N, CA and C atoms as a LAMMPS dump frame, in Angstrom:
ITEM: TIMESTEP
0
ITEM: NUMBER OF ATOMS
711
ITEM: BOX BOUNDS ff ff ff
-5.0000000000000000e+02 5.0000000000000000e+02
-5.0000000000000000e+02 5.0000000000000000e+02
-5.0000000000000000e+02 5.0000000000000000e+02
ITEM: ATOMS id mol type element x y z
1 1 1 N -26.015 444.084 21.222
2 1 2 C -26.448 445.169 22.005
3 1 3 C -27.105 444.757 23.162
4 2 1 N -27.868 443.476 23.122
5 2 2 C -28.632 442.919 24.299
6 2 3 C -28.157 441.665 24.647
7 3 1 N -28.093 440.78 23.821
8 3 2 C -27.668 439.254 24.148
9 3 3 C -27.049 438.706 22.909
10 4 1 N -26.545 437.456 23.104
11 4 2 C -25.892 436.809 21.988
12 4 3 C -27.061 436.138 21.124
13 5 1 N -27.695 437.053 20.398
14 5 2 C -28.889 436.597 19.564
15 5 3 C -28.859 437.544 18.324
16 6 1 N -30.068 437.457 17.581
17 6 2 C -30.203 438.139 16.494
18 6 3 C -30.014 439.753 16.625
19 7 1 N -30.478 440.338 17.7
20 7 2 C -30.401 441.74 17.883
21 7 3 C -28.982 441.968 17.859
22 8 1 N -28.072 441.288 18.538
23 8 2 C -26.584 441.645 18.419
24 8 3 C -26.064 441.62 17.147
25 9 1 N -26.37 440.565 16.419
26 9 2 C -25.814 440.461 15.091
27 9 3 C -26.174 441.532 14.14
28 10 1 N -27.389 442.034 14.361
29 10 2 C -27.944 443.232 13.518
30 10 3 C -26.887 444.426 13.919
31 11 1 N -26.679 444.711 15.188
32 11 2 C -25.768 445.897 15.357
33 11 3 C -24.443 445.733 15.174
34 12 1 N -23.948 444.471 15.295
35 12 2 C -22.462 444.237 14.73
36 12 3 C -22.512 444.495 13.361
37 13 1 N -23.488 444.002 12.603
38 13 2 C -23.377 444.19 11.154
39 13 3 C -23.432 445.767 10.483
40 14 1 N -24.237 446.61 11.431
41 14 2 C -24.394 447.823 10.756
42 14 3 C -23.92 448.862 11.608
43 15 1 N -22.809 448.474 12.458
44 15 2 C -22.228 449.635 13.31
45 15 3 C -21.672 450.81 12.719
46 16 1 N -21.243 450.565 11.531
47 16 2 C -20.564 451.888 10.89
48 16 3 C -21.67 452.667 10.238
49 17 1 N -22.835 452.099 9.931
50 17 2 C -23.99 452.997 9.417
51 17 3 C -24.861 453.524 10.375
52 18 1 N -24.66 453.088 11.661
53 18 2 C -25.677 453.431 12.826
54 18 3 C -25.796 454.91 13.034
55 19 1 N -24.843 455.772 13.112
56 19 2 C -25.105 457.088 13.409
57 19 3 C -25.896 457.698 12.151
58 20 1 N -25.558 457.593 10.925
59 20 2 C -26.269 458.182 10.01
60 20 3 C -27.825 457.888 10.011
61 21 1 N -27.904 456.506 10.242
62 21 2 C -29.351 455.943 10.165
63 21 3 C -30.149 456.517 11.282
64 22 1 N -29.589 456.375 12.474
65 22 2 C -30.317 456.97 13.606
66 22 3 C -30.666 458.391 13.425
67 23 1 N -29.692 459.223 13.18
68 23 2 C -29.897 460.599 13.056
69 23 3 C -30.85 460.984 11.867
70 24 1 N -31.04 460.444 10.882
71 24 2 C -31.777 460.914 9.824
72 24 3 C -33.086 460.088 9.787
73 25 1 N -33.183 458.851 10.168
74 25 2 C -34.343 458.03 10.039
75 25 3 C -35.266 457.963 11.322
76 26 1 N -34.597 457.809 12.467
77 26 2 C -35.295 457.52 13.774
78 26 3 C -36.052 459.057 14.141
79 27 1 N -37.327 459.119 14.102
80 27 2 C -37.983 460.244 14.592
81 27 3 C -37.616 460.71 15.958
82 28 1 N -37.07 461.988 16.184
83 28 2 C -36.922 462.618 17.54
84 28 3 C -35.463 462.164 18.07
85 29 1 N -34.686 461.353 17.519
86 29 2 C -33.577 460.787 17.964
87 29 3 C -32.529 461.937 18.463
88 30 1 N -32.221 462.871 17.651
89 30 2 C -31.359 463.93 17.915
90 30 3 C -31.825 464.716 19.248
91 31 1 N -33.116 464.959 19.224
92 31 2 C -33.76 465.773 20.397
93 31 3 C -33.751 464.837 21.634
94 32 1 N -33.894 463.474 21.489
95 32 2 C -33.909 462.642 22.506
96 32 3 C -32.377 462.597 23.41
97 33 1 N -31.428 462.59 22.461
98 33 2 C -30.073 462.447 22.858
99 33 3 C -29.67 463.868 23.501
100 34 1 N -30.117 464.936 23.017
101 34 2 C -29.941 466.202 23.563
102 34 3 C -30.66 466.46 24.96
103 35 1 N -31.711 465.68 25.079
104 35 2 C -32.517 465.789 26.246
105 35 3 C -31.987 464.98 27.362
106 36 1 N -31.243 463.716 27.009
107 36 2 C -30.475 463.034 27.839
108 36 3 C -29.357 463.875 28.468
109 37 1 N -28.612 464.509 27.769
110 37 2 C -27.616 465.435 28.022
111 37 3 C -28.086 466.544 29.065
112 38 1 N -29.089 467.124 28.567
113 38 2 C -29.645 468.191 29.525
114 38 3 C -30.043 467.647 30.868
115 39 1 N -30.703 466.458 30.97
116 39 2 C -30.961 465.845 32.165
117 39 3 C -29.74 465.639 32.985
118 40 1 N -28.749 465.066 32.345
119 40 2 C -27.5 464.83 32.976
120 40 3 C -26.946 466.122 33.724
121 41 1 N -27.004 467.24 32.898
122 41 2 C -26.561 468.547 33.341
123 41 3 C -27.271 469.049 34.443
124 42 1 N -28.645 468.841 34.457
125 42 2 C -29.459 469.313 35.608
126 42 3 C -29.345 468.436 36.881
127 43 1 N -29.359 467.269 36.736
128 43 2 C -29.492 466.288 38.028
129 43 3 C -28.188 465.831 38.489
130 44 1 N -27.141 465.78 37.72
131 44 2 C -25.737 465.058 38.299
132 44 3 C -24.798 465.951 38.936
133 45 1 N -24.025 465.511 39.678
134 45 2 C -23.007 466.304 40.401
135 45 3 C -21.858 466.685 39.411
136 46 1 N -21.031 467.493 39.889
137 46 2 C -19.868 467.849 39.127
138 46 3 C -19.047 466.48 38.853
139 47 1 N -18.572 466.359 37.538
140 47 2 C -17.795 465.28 37.097
141 47 3 C -18.312 463.98 37.496
142 48 1 N -19.569 463.679 37.202
143 48 2 C -19.995 462.256 37.634
144 48 3 C -19.48 461.157 36.924
145 49 1 N -19.652 459.997 37.65
146 49 2 C -19.329 458.745 36.955
147 49 3 C -20.67 458.18 36.386
148 50 1 N -20.557 457.906 35.16
149 50 2 C -21.808 457.301 34.324
150 50 3 C -21.473 455.925 33.64
151 51 1 N -22.473 455.094 33.756
152 51 2 C -22.559 453.932 32.92
153 51 3 C -23.416 454.255 31.764
154 52 1 N -22.833 454.12 30.63
155 52 2 C -23.608 454.172 29.381
156 52 3 C -24.18 452.71 28.934
157 53 1 N -25.227 452.307 29.257
158 53 2 C -25.79 450.95 29.236
159 53 3 C -26.375 450.742 27.779
160 54 1 N -25.8 449.755 27.048
161 54 2 C -26.065 449.821 25.677
162 54 3 C -25.601 451.055 25.002
163 55 1 N -24.372 451.204 25.045
164 55 2 C -23.824 452.504 24.485
165 55 3 C -23.837 452.74 23.007
166 56 1 N -24.128 451.754 22.317
167 56 2 C -23.971 451.826 20.784
168 56 3 C -22.643 452.362 20.272
169 57 1 N -22.569 453.654 19.507
170 57 2 C -21.497 454.066 19.114
171 57 3 C -21.214 455.403 20.05
172 58 1 N -21.681 455.451 21.236
173 58 2 C -21.427 456.425 22.097
174 58 3 C -22.04 457.798 22.006
175 59 1 N -23.282 457.772 21.268
176 59 2 C -23.912 459.164 21.041
177 59 3 C -24.235 459.8 22.353
178 60 1 N -24.846 459.051 23.291
179 60 2 C -25.406 459.695 24.553
180 60 3 C -24.201 460.193 25.392
181 61 1 N -23.097 459.298 25.408
182 61 2 C -21.946 459.808 26.232
183 61 3 C -21.445 461.028 25.58
184 62 1 N -21.356 461.044 24.293
185 62 2 C -20.713 462.279 23.591
186 62 3 C -21.711 463.438 23.797
187 63 1 N -22.88 463.407 23.802
188 63 2 C -23.848 464.606 24.158
189 63 3 C -23.567 465.014 25.605
190 64 1 N -23.534 464.085 26.558
191 64 2 C -23.288 464.431 27.998
192 64 3 C -22.071 465.159 28.139
193 65 1 N -20.916 464.701 27.36
194 65 2 C -19.529 465.258 27.577
195 65 3 C -19.57 466.64 27.098
196 66 1 N -20.305 466.992 26.063
197 66 2 C -20.408 468.264 25.522
198 66 3 C -20.952 469.273 26.477
199 67 1 N -21.742 468.735 27.444
200 67 2 C -22.437 469.573 28.423
201 67 3 C -21.704 469.682 29.797
202 68 1 N -21.095 468.509 30.238
203 68 2 C -20.394 468.493 31.51
204 68 3 C -19.143 467.63 31.438
205 69 1 N -18.124 467.72 32.218
206 69 2 C -17.119 466.931 32.306
207 69 3 C -17.552 465.669 33.113
208 70 1 N -17.236 464.48 32.567
209 70 2 C -17.637 463.295 33.22
210 70 3 C -16.72 462.138 33.051
211 71 1 N -17.006 460.959 33.675
212 71 2 C -16.324 459.76 33.326
213 71 3 C -17.276 458.706 33.129
214 72 1 N -17.033 458.053 31.905
215 72 2 C -17.99 457.038 31.442
216 72 3 C -17.406 455.666 31.303
217 73 1 N -18.288 454.685 31.801
218 73 2 C -18.117 453.305 31.404
219 73 3 C -18.942 452.793 30.413
220 74 1 N -18.486 452.255 29.317
221 74 2 C -19.359 451.845 28.138
222 74 3 C -19.523 450.382 28.223
223 75 1 N -20.856 450.016 28.039
224 75 2 C -21.239 448.574 28.062
225 75 3 C -22.059 448.457 26.778
226 76 1 N -21.98 447.458 25.964
227 76 2 C -22.754 447.013 24.913
228 76 3 C -22.576 445.54 24.512
229 77 1 N -23.562 444.96 23.954
230 77 2 C -23.442 443.519 23.396
231 77 3 C -22.53 443.341 22.214
232 78 1 N -22.56 444.417 21.358
233 78 2 C -21.903 444.428 20.254
234 78 3 C -20.541 444.888 20.29
235 79 1 N -19.563 444.119 20.02
236 79 2 C -18.003 444.439 20.071
237 79 3 C -17.708 445.479 19.271
238 80 1 N -18.291 445.443 17.937
239 80 2 C -18.08 446.614 17.001
240 80 3 C -18.562 447.953 17.408
241 81 1 N -19.796 447.854 18.024
242 81 2 C -20.312 449.205 18.568
243 81 3 C -19.373 449.702 19.752
244 82 1 N -19.102 448.905 20.697
245 82 2 C -18.031 449.242 21.719
246 82 3 C -16.813 449.95 21.258
247 83 1 N -16.167 449.161 20.299
248 83 2 C -14.934 449.775 19.601
249 83 3 C -15.236 451.059 18.963
250 84 1 N -16.334 451.229 18.249
251 84 2 C -16.546 452.522 17.636
252 84 3 C -16.808 453.577 18.707
253 85 1 N -17.468 453.399 19.789
254 85 2 C -17.764 454.247 20.829
255 85 3 C -16.463 454.767 21.472
256 86 1 N -15.611 453.736 21.773
257 86 2 C -14.257 454.057 22.465
258 86 3 C -13.401 454.92 21.507
259 87 1 N -13.443 454.643 20.278
260 87 2 C -12.648 455.396 19.324
261 87 3 C -13.168 456.981 19.3
262 88 1 N -14.458 456.986 19.104
263 88 2 C -15.066 458.351 18.89
264 88 3 C -14.939 459.231 20.283
265 89 1 N -15.19 458.608 21.537
266 89 2 C -15.211 459.44 22.585
267 89 3 C -13.649 459.644 23
268 90 1 N -12.782 458.654 22.843
269 90 2 C -11.37 458.834 23.092
270 90 3 C -10.776 460.056 22.323
271 91 1 N -11.124 460.141 21.052
272 91 2 C -10.621 461.266 20.321
273 91 3 C -11.163 462.725 20.577
274 92 1 N -12.471 462.736 20.936
275 92 2 C -13.047 463.989 21.333
276 92 3 C -12.739 464.404 22.71
277 93 1 N -12.738 463.377 23.661
278 93 2 C -12.532 463.729 25.093
279 93 3 C -11.617 462.67 25.791
280 94 1 N -10.352 462.933 25.562
281 94 2 C -9.264 462.029 26.054
282 94 3 C -9.439 461.9 27.518
283 95 1 N -9.364 460.71 28.079
284 95 2 C -9.385 460.485 29.602
285 95 3 C -10.795 460.344 30.184
286 96 1 N -11.823 460.481 29.309
287 96 2 C -13.19 460.536 29.765
288 96 3 C -13.683 459.039 29.895
289 97 1 N -13.153 458.162 29.152
290 97 2 C -13.576 456.658 29.463
291 97 3 C -12.779 456.057 30.589
292 98 1 N -13.475 455.409 31.615
293 98 2 C -12.797 454.907 32.583
294 98 3 C -12.942 453.277 32.518
295 99 1 N -13.621 452.864 31.356
296 99 2 C -13.694 451.371 31.196
297 99 3 C -14.689 451.12 30.032
298 100 1 N -14.547 449.896 29.454
299 100 2 C -15.447 449.363 28.551
300 100 3 C -15.651 447.875 28.619
301 101 1 N -16.839 447.422 28.195
302 101 2 C -17.091 445.948 28.287
303 101 3 C -18.077 445.537 27.223
304 102 1 N -17.764 444.363 26.61
305 102 2 C -18.728 443.73 25.71
306 102 3 C -19.638 442.74 26.581
307 103 1 N -20.756 442.911 26.744
308 103 2 C -21.654 442.121 27.694
309 103 3 C -22.944 441.803 27.409
310 104 1 N -23.581 440.725 27.721
311 104 2 C -24.957 440.391 27.512
312 104 3 C -25.825 441 28.428
313 105 1 N -26.649 442.135 28.067
314 105 2 C -27.41 442.823 29.026
315 105 3 C -28.625 442.144 29.57
316 106 1 N -28.862 440.951 28.754
317 106 2 C -29.963 440.148 29.285
318 106 3 C -29.523 439.006 30.288
319 107 1 N -28.178 438.99 30.57
320 107 2 C -27.637 438.045 31.414
321 107 3 C -27.358 438.457 32.739
322 108 1 N -26.683 437.773 33.591
323 108 2 C -26.573 438.008 34.978
324 108 3 C -25.323 438.787 35.486
325 109 1 N -24.303 438.821 34.474
326 109 2 C -23.11 439.18 34.92
327 109 3 C -22.432 440.648 34.125
328 110 1 N -23.354 441.326 33.429
329 110 2 C -23.019 442.433 32.882
330 110 3 C -22.444 443.571 33.829
331 111 1 N -22.909 443.376 35.041
332 111 2 C -22.528 444.503 35.968
333 111 3 C -21.312 443.954 36.943
334 112 1 N -20.952 442.841 36.678
335 112 2 C -19.921 442.204 37.505
336 112 3 C -18.724 443.065 37.668
337 113 1 N -18.258 443.352 39.02
338 113 2 C -17.129 444.106 39.171
339 113 3 C -17.18 445.592 39.112
340 114 1 N -18.449 446.118 38.887
341 114 2 C -18.637 447.461 38.785
342 114 3 C -18.695 448.336 40.21
343 115 1 N -18.978 447.476 41.13
344 115 2 C -19.039 448.077 42.531
345 115 3 C -20.406 448.538 42.858
346 116 1 N -20.803 448.207 44.066
347 116 2 C -22.052 448.698 44.488
348 116 3 C -22.033 450.133 44.891
349 117 1 N -22.992 450.985 44.538
350 117 2 C -23.094 452.372 44.804
351 117 3 C -21.866 453.048 44.167
352 118 1 N -21.352 452.84 43.25
353 118 2 C -20.19 453.462 42.483
354 118 3 C -20.357 454.41 41.591
355 119 1 N -21.673 454.5 41.003
356 119 2 C -21.88 455.53 39.823
357 119 3 C -23.055 456.474 40.219
358 120 1 N -22.964 457.585 39.546
359 120 2 C -23.861 458.825 39.888
360 120 3 C -25.114 458.646 38.879
361 121 1 N -24.864 458.036 37.792
362 121 2 C -25.987 457.75 36.814
363 121 3 C -25.694 456.592 35.873
364 122 1 N -26.95 455.992 35.532
365 122 2 C -26.807 455.154 34.376
366 122 3 C -27.72 455.722 33.314
367 123 1 N -27.206 455.609 32.094
368 123 2 C -27.994 456.255 30.951
369 123 3 C -28.009 455.04 29.76
370 124 1 N -29.322 455.079 29.441
371 124 2 C -29.694 454.143 28.485
372 124 3 C -30.51 454.599 27.327
373 125 1 N -30.314 454.521 25.949
374 125 2 C -31.145 455.03 25.111
375 125 3 C -31.383 453.898 23.906
376 126 1 N -32.728 453.773 23.766
377 126 2 C -33.208 452.805 22.884
378 126 3 C -32.635 451.349 23.076
379 127 1 N -32.451 451.03 24.19
380 127 2 C -31.837 449.582 24.614
381 127 3 C -32.64 448.761 25.304
382 128 1 N -33.208 449.27 26.447
383 128 2 C -33.89 448.303 27.415
384 128 3 C -35.235 447.737 26.726
385 129 1 N -35.646 448.354 25.702
386 129 2 C -36.827 447.917 24.966
387 129 3 C -36.555 446.532 24.26
388 130 1 N -35.347 446.09 24.222
389 130 2 C -35.038 444.807 23.527
390 130 3 C -34.997 443.739 24.469
391 131 1 N -35.183 444.031 25.79
392 131 2 C -35.189 443.078 26.887
393 131 3 C -36.517 442.485 27.196
394 132 1 N -36.6 441.186 27.225
395 132 2 C -37.938 440.592 27.671
396 132 3 C -38.301 441.073 29.01
397 133 1 N -39.457 441.201 29.463
398 133 2 C -40.082 441.885 30.566
399 133 3 C -39.258 441.267 31.867
400 134 1 N -39.133 439.956 31.904
401 134 2 C -38.441 439.402 33.287
402 134 3 C -37.015 439.85 33.207
403 135 1 N -36.398 440.016 32.215
404 135 2 C -35.013 440.41 32.155
405 135 3 C -34.847 441.921 32.355
406 136 1 N -35.981 442.503 31.907
407 136 2 C -35.831 444.043 32.112
408 136 3 C -35.857 444.24 33.457
409 137 1 N -36.655 443.662 34.253
410 137 2 C -36.817 443.864 35.727
411 137 3 C -35.605 443.616 36.397
412 138 1 N -34.804 442.463 36.013
413 138 2 C -33.674 442.14 36.685
414 138 3 C -32.509 443.237 36.285
415 139 1 N -32.562 443.773 34.996
416 139 2 C -31.569 444.753 34.703
417 139 3 C -31.763 446.119 35.534
418 140 1 N -33.148 446.441 35.71
419 140 2 C -33.286 447.598 36.547
420 140 3 C -33.051 447.396 37.958
421 141 1 N -33.05 446.391 38.556
422 141 2 C -32.743 446.072 39.96
423 141 3 C -31.126 446.104 40.112
424 142 1 N -30.455 445.654 38.936
425 142 2 C -28.944 445.744 38.86
426 142 3 C -28.587 447.256 38.835
427 143 1 N -29.408 448.021 38.113
428 143 2 C -29.049 449.374 37.984
429 143 3 C -29.116 450.138 39.383
430 144 1 N -30.141 449.884 40.139
431 144 2 C -30.33 450.469 41.489
432 144 3 C -29.159 450.12 42.313
433 145 1 N -28.451 448.806 42.291
434 145 2 C -27.405 448.503 43.147
435 145 3 C -26.191 449.281 42.667
436 146 1 N -25.855 449.398 41.417
437 146 2 C -24.684 450.183 41.034
438 146 3 C -24.666 451.686 41.256
439 147 1 N -25.782 452.195 41.495
440 147 2 C -25.904 453.835 41.65
441 147 3 C -25.648 454.177 43.331
442 148 1 N -24.969 455.294 43.085
443 148 2 C -24.868 456.035 44.544
444 148 3 C -26.22 456.382 45.108
445 149 1 N -26.311 456.624 46.374
446 149 2 C -27.562 457.115 46.982
447 149 3 C -27.858 458.42 46.278
448 150 1 N -28.968 458.563 45.913
449 150 2 C -29.386 459.814 45.086
450 150 3 C -28.983 459.759 43.56
451 151 1 N -28.471 458.663 43.07
452 151 2 C -28.115 458.533 41.841
453 151 3 C -29.489 458.277 40.819
454 152 1 N -29.147 458.496 39.543
455 152 2 C -30.215 458.616 38.575
456 152 3 C -30 457.59 37.54
457 153 1 N -31.198 456.908 37.111
458 153 2 C -31.371 456.186 35.851
459 153 3 C -32.16 457.146 34.913
460 154 1 N -31.385 457.239 33.72
461 154 2 C -32.091 458.083 32.717
462 154 3 C -32.184 457.011 31.432
463 155 1 N -33.344 456.707 31.077
464 155 2 C -33.586 455.754 29.986
465 155 3 C -34.57 456.247 28.969
466 156 1 N -34.223 456.14 27.794
467 156 2 C -35.099 456.332 26.689
468 156 3 C -35.418 455.3 25.946
469 157 1 N -36.702 455.043 25.71
470 157 2 C -37.119 453.649 25.137
471 157 3 C -38.547 453.713 24.452
472 158 1 N -38.978 452.867 23.754
473 158 2 C -40.165 452.671 23.131
474 158 3 C -41.29 452.154 23.982
475 159 1 N -42.482 452.726 23.855
476 159 2 C -43.737 452.335 24.702
477 159 3 C -44.877 452.081 23.873
478 160 1 N -45.804 451.258 24.294
479 160 2 C -47.103 451.048 23.723
480 160 3 C -48.263 451.367 24.596
481 161 1 N -49.14 452.163 24.235
482 161 2 C -50.213 452.518 25.099
483 161 3 C -51.473 451.938 24.465
484 162 1 N -52.418 451.473 25.314
485 162 2 C -53.6 450.873 24.846
486 162 3 C -54.431 451.968 24.211
487 163 1 N -54.97 451.6 23.051
488 163 2 C -55.734 452.735 22.443
489 163 3 C -55.145 453.849 21.764
490 164 1 N -53.909 453.749 21.747
491 164 2 C -53.137 454.855 21.036
492 164 3 C -52.519 454.367 19.806
493 165 1 N -52.472 455.306 18.733
494 165 2 C -51.783 454.922 17.429
495 165 3 C -50.454 455.536 17.327
496 166 1 N -49.8 455.978 18.648
497 166 2 C -48.636 456.646 18.598
498 166 3 C -47.456 455.743 17.846
499 167 1 N -47.462 454.541 18.082
500 167 2 C -46.417 453.512 17.767
501 167 3 C -46.625 453.362 16.169
502 168 1 N -47.873 453.335 15.786
503 168 2 C -47.986 453.109 14.213
504 168 3 C -47.6 454.337 13.537
505 169 1 N -47.92 455.51 14.147
506 169 2 C -47.611 456.794 13.554
507 169 3 C -45.931 456.943 13.522
508 170 1 N -45.406 456.425 14.572
509 170 2 C -43.773 456.45 14.732
510 170 3 C -43.223 455.77 13.621
511 171 1 N -43.651 454.436 13.39
512 171 2 C -43.064 453.672 12.283
513 171 3 C -43.459 454.208 10.993
514 172 1 N -44.549 454.934 10.809
515 172 2 C -44.91 455.41 9.352
516 172 3 C -43.997 456.634 9.298
517 173 1 N -43.761 457.373 10.221
518 173 2 C -42.739 458.557 10.129
519 173 3 C -41.233 457.998 9.845
520 174 1 N -40.856 456.908 10.518
521 174 2 C -39.704 456.347 10.129
522 174 3 C -39.495 455.808 8.914
523 175 1 N -40.443 455.248 8.313
524 175 2 C -40.401 454.726 6.889
525 175 3 C -40.324 455.822 5.995
526 176 1 N -41.007 457.031 6.157
527 176 2 C -41.048 458.123 5.354
528 176 3 C -39.562 458.703 5.264
529 177 1 N -38.89 458.817 6.373
530 177 2 C -37.68 459.363 6.582
531 177 3 C -36.632 458.382 5.924
532 178 1 N -36.827 457.073 6.121
533 178 2 C -35.975 456.187 5.49
534 178 3 C -35.845 456.404 3.957
535 179 1 N -36.855 456.78 3.431
536 179 2 C -36.742 457.014 1.862
537 179 3 C -35.914 458.175 1.473
538 180 1 N -35.439 459.042 2.429
539 180 2 C -34.566 460.235 2.199
540 180 3 C -33.21 459.823 2.261
541 181 1 N -32.857 458.655 2.831
542 181 2 C -31.388 458.163 3.041
543 181 3 C -30.987 457.442 1.654
544 182 1 N -29.793 457.253 1.675
545 182 2 C -29.147 456.556 0.471
546 182 3 C -29.894 455.249 0.407
547 183 1 N -30.552 454.705 -0.625
548 183 2 C -31.238 453.622 -0.822
549 183 3 C -30.594 452.314 -0.406
550 184 1 N -29.419 452.229 -0.688
551 184 2 C -28.637 450.844 -0.581
552 184 3 C -28.348 450.786 1.044
553 185 1 N -28.004 451.916 1.677
554 185 2 C -27.881 451.861 3.088
555 185 3 C -29.117 451.7 3.817
556 186 1 N -30.116 452.377 3.459
557 186 2 C -31.436 452.343 4.053
558 186 3 C -32.025 450.866 4.045
559 187 1 N -32.114 450.435 2.811
560 187 2 C -32.681 449.077 2.532
561 187 3 C -31.826 448.021 3.502
562 188 1 N -30.608 448.111 3.422
563 188 2 C -29.613 447.314 4.186
564 188 3 C -29.924 447.367 5.722
565 189 1 N -29.98 448.346 6.175
566 189 2 C -30.195 448.601 7.697
567 189 3 C -31.619 448.147 8
568 190 1 N -32.568 448.762 7.221
569 190 2 C -34.064 448.416 7.579
570 190 3 C -34.283 446.85 7.395
571 191 1 N -33.742 446.347 6.396
572 191 2 C -33.83 444.81 6.323
573 191 3 C -33.28 444.02 7.513
574 192 1 N -32.249 444.453 8.05
575 192 2 C -31.59 443.835 9.192
576 192 3 C -32.539 444.02 10.381
577 193 1 N -33.043 445.088 10.585
578 193 2 C -33.793 445.483 11.741
579 193 3 C -35.146 444.693 11.655
580 194 1 N -35.774 444.698 10.405
581 194 2 C -36.9 443.996 10.341
582 194 3 C -36.862 442.467 10.639
583 195 1 N -35.623 441.856 10.171
584 195 2 C -35.466 440.458 10.195
585 195 3 C -34.918 440.031 11.687
586 196 1 N -34.131 440.836 12.265
587 196 2 C -33.305 440.354 13.444
588 196 3 C -33.724 441.146 14.676
589 197 1 N -34.088 442.277 14.623
590 197 2 C -34.317 442.964 15.908
591 197 3 C -35.455 442.554 16.728
592 198 1 N -35.555 442.578 17.954
593 198 2 C -36.599 442.23 18.872
594 198 3 C -37.084 443.171 19.838
595 199 1 N -38.168 443.659 19.922
596 199 2 C -38.658 444.617 20.786
597 199 3 C -39.781 444.21 21.691
598 200 1 N -39.745 444.579 23.031
599 200 2 C -40.763 444.259 23.946
600 200 3 C -41.435 445.639 24.42
601 201 1 N -42.62 445.985 24.004
602 201 2 C -43.286 447.18 24.502
603 201 3 C -44.303 447.035 25.333
604 202 1 N -44.488 447.986 26.354
605 202 2 C -45.534 447.997 27.145
606 202 3 C -45.815 449.408 27.586
607 203 1 N -46.706 449.722 28.534
608 203 2 C -46.94 451.142 28.738
609 203 3 C -45.886 451.664 29.736
610 204 1 N -45.868 453.116 29.662
611 204 2 C -45.066 453.887 30.633
612 204 3 C -45.401 453.722 32.01
613 205 1 N -46.572 453.629 32.233
614 205 2 C -47.286 453.42 33.668
615 205 3 C -46.866 452.067 34.341
616 206 1 N -46.872 450.954 33.4
617 206 2 C -46.218 449.717 33.835
618 206 3 C -44.813 449.738 34.164
619 207 1 N -44.131 450.213 33.282
620 207 2 C -42.621 450.353 33.498
621 207 3 C -42.066 451.227 34.752
622 208 1 N -42.978 452.252 34.732
623 208 2 C -42.519 453.152 35.993
624 208 3 C -42.874 452.337 37.266
625 209 1 N -43.977 451.472 37.324
626 209 2 C -44.313 450.664 38.507
627 209 3 C -43.08 449.725 38.649
628 210 1 N -42.531 449.181 37.692
629 210 2 C -41.441 448.249 37.858
630 210 3 C -40.277 448.897 38.411
631 211 1 N -39.947 450.178 37.818
632 211 2 C -38.842 450.836 38.453
633 211 3 C -39.067 451.13 40.028
634 212 1 N -40.331 451.409 40.438
635 212 2 C -40.539 451.815 41.829
636 212 3 C -40.384 450.441 42.629
637 213 1 N -40.752 449.34 42.111
638 213 2 C -40.603 448.081 42.669
639 213 3 C -39.12 447.837 42.878
640 214 1 N -38.206 448.19 42.022
641 214 2 C -36.86 447.886 42.069
642 214 3 C -36.199 448.714 42.981
643 215 1 N -36.844 449.966 43.403
644 215 2 C -36.178 450.879 44.385
645 215 3 C -35.987 452.295 44.004
646 216 1 N -36.535 452.457 42.82
647 216 2 C -36.351 453.971 42.397
648 216 3 C -37.644 454.737 42.93
649 217 1 N -37.246 456.159 43.104
650 217 2 C -38.286 457.03 43.617
651 217 3 C -38.162 458.269 42.644
652 218 1 N -39.213 459.195 42.61
653 218 2 C -39.159 460.358 41.726
654 218 3 C -38.998 459.829 40.22
655 219 1 N -39.905 458.803 39.889
656 219 2 C -39.857 458.228 38.635
657 219 3 C -40.926 459.204 37.751
658 220 1 N -40.338 459.689 36.691
659 220 2 C -41.056 460.638 35.934
660 220 3 C -40.746 460.604 34.417
661 221 1 N -41.747 460.861 33.512
662 221 2 C -41.247 460.983 32.065
663 221 3 C -40.806 462.446 31.859
664 222 1 N -39.632 462.621 31.283
665 222 2 C -39.047 464.065 31.053
666 222 3 C -39.571 464.393 29.736
667 223 1 N -39.678 463.502 28.744
668 223 2 C -39.8 463.922 27.301
669 223 3 C -40.535 462.813 26.604
670 224 1 N -41.301 463.098 25.693
671 224 2 C -41.961 462.053 24.676
672 224 3 C -42.008 462.626 23.48
673 225 1 N -41.77 461.74 22.412
674 225 2 C -42.139 462.028 20.828
675 225 3 C -42.826 460.919 20.488
676 226 1 N -44.054 460.905 20.125
677 226 2 C -44.803 459.671 19.6
678 226 3 C -44.492 458.532 20.806
679 227 1 N -44.09 457.455 20.321
680 227 2 C -44.04 456.285 21.287
681 227 3 C -42.56 456.223 21.905
682 228 1 N -41.731 457.111 21.726
683 228 2 C -40.362 457.162 22.294
684 228 3 C -40.517 458.038 23.537
685 229 1 N -40.044 457.88 24.6
686 229 2 C -40.11 458.459 25.874
687 229 3 C -38.792 458.431 26.693
688 230 1 N -38.413 459.489 27.405
689 230 2 C -37.245 459.519 28.289
690 230 3 C -37.803 459.595 29.696
691 231 1 N -37.426 458.584 30.444
692 231 2 C -37.882 458.525 31.888
693 231 3 C -36.669 458.497 32.774
694 232 1 N -36.918 459.07 33.949
695 232 2 C -35.922 459.316 34.914
696 232 3 C -36.44 458.974 36.217
697 233 1 N -35.365 458.075 36.939
698 233 2 C -35.869 457.574 38.296
699 233 3 C -34.554 457.778 39.168
700 234 1 N -34.811 458.024 40.454
701 234 2 C -33.688 458.401 41.422
702 234 3 C -33.762 457.422 42.474
703 235 1 N -32.503 457.012 42.865
704 235 2 C -32.335 456.112 43.989
705 235 3 C -32.315 456.946 45.166
706 236 1 N -33.206 456.564 46.225
707 236 2 C -33.452 457.446 47.311
708 236 3 C -32.033 457.66 48.097
709 237 1 N -31.913 458.873 48.619
710 237 2 C -30.661 459.263 49.315
711 237 3 C -30.595 458.615 50.592
């Protein structure tokens, strides 16, 4: 999903279980995906071109396509995730996919050949938090270049606020929900995530500052549930 490291191997390994686990275990996941689609409906032009950055199994793209006709380009570090997303979206919305790529999002070439100012939006859900802060800033700068003037970055990710217990509360909720899922599946996925996933958390204020430094304006938090928030930024017209 992010790079050729443990995080990618985690998602490669549990691609088939991803949808069930996310929808039933991750607090606020379905609401978050719905809000991404609502934001796309509100802010984007008719039949927008969208990059689904760290597409996973294509849930964000599917939610958007239920709301508006669009063309999507899928990018993820996990080959199995990309394959699953392509199959799912192609079946439900033939012709919606304009391309797909397996790429290291922490590297320098994931956006190679996508064209400057070619996309109306870049959507990313629970992905950018896996990037170290220096690579995060590079990724945001790349997003600005690939967007049309007035284009949007819609990114949902985890945050950590000083003096707040929202993150601890979130993971307690996640553990409680995990116990309601098939034990074998739950233990398998949770074990992979605990052993292999890497997260980099900081405050929403700090990340909003990085977005503005990269060239975004109108940077706002659209929604938050505990430590997960959906932030939107617009490339100036």
